[in-house]
C-alpha positions as CSV (number, residue, x, y, z in Angstrom):
1,M,131.7,-175.7,-7.1
2,T,131.2,-177.6,-10.3
3,I,131.2,-181.4,-10.7
4,L,130.8,-181.2,-14.4
5,E,134.4,-180.2,-14.9
6,P,136.0,-183.5,-13.7
7,I,133.1,-185.4,-15.4
8,R,134.0,-183.8,-18.7
9,R,137.7,-184.3,-18.2
10,R,137.6,-188.0,-17.1
11,Y,138.6,-190.5,-19.8
12,S,139.9,-194.0,-20.1
13,C,143.7,-193.6,-19.9
14,R,145.7,-196.4,-21.5
15,A,149.2,-194.9,-21.1
16,Y,150.7,-193.9,-17.8
17,Q,153.9,-192.3,-16.6
18,D,156.0,-194.8,-14.6
19,R,155.8,-192.9,-11.4
20,P,154.1,-193.4,-8.0
21,V,151.0,-191.6,-6.8
22,E,151.6,-189.6,-3.6
23,Q,150.0,-191.1,-0.5
24,E,148.1,-187.8,0.3
25,K,146.4,-188.1,-3.2
26,L,145.6,-191.8,-2.6
27,D,144.1,-190.8,0.8
28,Q,141.8,-188.3,-0.9
29,I,140.9,-190.7,-3.7
30,F,139.9,-193.5,-1.3
31,E,138.1,-191.1,1.0
32,A,135.9,-190.3,-2.0
33,A,135.2,-194.0,-2.4
34,R,134.4,-194.3,1.3
35,L,131.8,-191.6,1.0
36,A,130.0,-193.3,-1.9
37,P,126.4,-194.4,-1.3
38,S,125.6,-198.1,-1.1
39,A,122.5,-200.2,-0.9
40,K,121.2,-200.5,2.7
41,N,124.4,-198.5,3.6
42,M,126.2,-201.9,3.6
43,Q,129.5,-200.2,2.4
44,D,130.3,-203.6,0.9
45,W,133.2,-202.5,-1.3
46,R,136.8,-203.5,-0.5
47,F,139.8,-202.3,-2.4
48,V,143.3,-203.7,-2.8
49,A,145.7,-201.0,-4.0
50,V,148.7,-202.5,-5.7
51,T,151.8,-200.5,-6.2
52,D,154.4,-203.3,-6.3
53,K,156.0,-203.5,-9.8
54,E,156.0,-207.3,-9.9
55,K,152.4,-207.6,-8.8
56,K,151.3,-205.0,-11.3
57,R,153.1,-207.0,-14.0
58,Q,151.3,-210.1,-12.9
59,L,147.9,-208.3,-12.8
60,A,148.5,-206.9,-16.3
61,K,149.0,-210.5,-17.6
62,A,145.8,-211.6,-15.7
63,A,144.0,-208.7,-17.3
64,N,144.2,-210.2,-20.8
65,N,147.8,-209.1,-21.2
66,Q,147.0,-205.4,-21.1
67,M,150.6,-204.5,-20.3
68,F,150.0,-200.8,-20.2
69,L,148.8,-201.5,-16.6
70,E,152.3,-202.1,-15.5
71,K,153.2,-198.4,-15.7
72,A,150.1,-197.2,-13.8
73,G,151.0,-195.9,-10.4
74,V,148.4,-198.1,-8.8
75,I,146.1,-200.9,-9.9
76,I,143.0,-201.2,-7.8
77,A,141.2,-204.5,-7.4
78,A,137.7,-203.5,-6.5
79,C,135.8,-206.2,-4.6
80,S,132.5,-206.8,-2.8
81,N,131.8,-208.8,0.3
82,S,128.1,-209.0,-0.4
83,D,126.0,-211.4,-2.4
84,D,122.7,-209.6,-1.4
85,V,120.2,-208.7,-4.1
86,M,118.0,-205.7,-4.0
87,R,114.2,-206.0,-4.2
88,C,114.4,-205.0,-7.9
89,G,116.4,-208.1,-8.6
90,Q,119.8,-206.4,-9.1
91,A,122.9,-207.6,-7.2
92,I,124.2,-205.1,-4.7
93,G,127.9,-205.7,-5.1
94,P,128.5,-204.7,-8.7
95,I,126.4,-201.6,-8.4
96,D,127.9,-200.4,-5.1
97,V,131.4,-201.0,-6.3
98,A,130.7,-199.2,-9.6
99,I,129.5,-196.1,-7.7
100,A,132.6,-196.1,-5.5
101,L,134.9,-196.6,-8.5
102,E,133.3,-193.6,-10.2
103,H,133.9,-191.5,-7.1
104,I,137.5,-192.7,-7.3
105,S,137.7,-191.8,-11.0
106,L,136.3,-188.3,-10.5
107,Q,138.4,-187.5,-7.5
108,A,141.5,-188.7,-9.4
109,T,140.6,-186.5,-12.3
110,Q,140.2,-183.6,-10.0
111,L,143.8,-184.3,-8.8
112,Q,145.2,-184.3,-12.4
113,L,145.4,-188.1,-12.4
114,A,143.8,-190.5,-14.8
115,T,142.0,-193.9,-14.5
116,C,140.9,-196.7,-16.7
117,W,138.1,-199.2,-15.8
118,I,139.4,-202.8,-16.6
119,G,136.7,-205.4,-17.0
120,S,138.8,-207.7,-19.2
121,F,140.5,-209.8,-16.6
122,Y,140.5,-213.3,-15.2
123,P,139.3,-213.3,-11.6
124,E,140.7,-216.8,-11.0
125,K,144.2,-215.4,-11.9
126,V,143.8,-212.2,-9.9
127,R,142.6,-214.0,-6.8
128,P,145.9,-215.8,-5.9
129,I,148.1,-212.8,-6.9
130,L,146.4,-210.7,-4.3
131,G,145.3,-213.3,-1.8
132,I,141.6,-212.5,-2.2
133,P,139.4,-215.2,-0.6
134,D,137.0,-217.2,-2.7
135,D,133.9,-215.7,-1.0
136,I,134.8,-212.2,-2.1
137,A,133.7,-211.1,-5.6
138,I,136.3,-209.3,-7.7
139,I,134.1,-206.8,-9.5
140,E,136.6,-204.7,-11.5
141,L,140.2,-203.6,-11.8
142,M,141.1,-199.9,-12.2
143,A,144.3,-198.4,-13.3
144,L,145.2,-195.1,-11.6
145,G,148.1,-192.8,-12.2
146,Y,149.7,-189.9,-14.0
147,P,148.7,-190.0,-17.7
148,A,151.2,-190.3,-20.5
149,D,148.6,-189.7,-23.1
150,K,146.1,-187.0,-23.9
151,P,142.3,-187.6,-23.8
152,K,140.5,-188.0,-27.1
153,E,137.1,-186.5,-27.3
154,A,134.5,-189.1,-26.5
155,K,131.5,-189.4,-28.7
156,R,128.3,-189.1,-26.6
157,E,124.7,-189.4,-27.6
158,P,122.7,-186.2,-27.5
159,L,120.3,-186.0,-24.5
160,K,117.3,-186.4,-26.8
161,N,118.5,-189.9,-27.6
162,I,118.8,-191.0,-24.0
163,L,116.2,-189.1,-22.1
164,C,112.4,-188.9,-22.1
165,Y,109.9,-187.7,-19.5
166,E,106.8,-189.3,-18.0
167,K,106.9,-192.5,-20.2
168,W,109.1,-194.5,-22.5
169,Q,109.3,-192.7,-25.8
170,F,112.2,-194.2,-27.6
């Protein structure tokens, strides 16, 4: 088993085939999210999976007019029902949701699907489209589907630029 293969293949896909994602694949993808770790094991993530064409169009507009989202098989609204803060001062919700979304992204990649994290959106526009209550934080949107493009090689810093041992040496 190697986890590096889907990590290396994952990319931010911005062109999707206009086709649905099979339910058995969605089940595997959301099972991967369900198994993600969370602070205090709160499992505070909640997901709204949108497959309806009209709702996807509305979400694309609410996402700063990123109309490529319309063709994705699914748009996921990733939310948190927690406003707790960890002892270190970091909010639990965004971190827990990010971990679960990365599980989604890697499982999707393993299934020959593609994803794209969408942070450019207006929560106040997304909320009424999906009926998300005001006390629930909408953390991120994610496109998921069959890619219609090819990944470009991402530029990454070498390890020596991001890692040191024992003390800060940057």
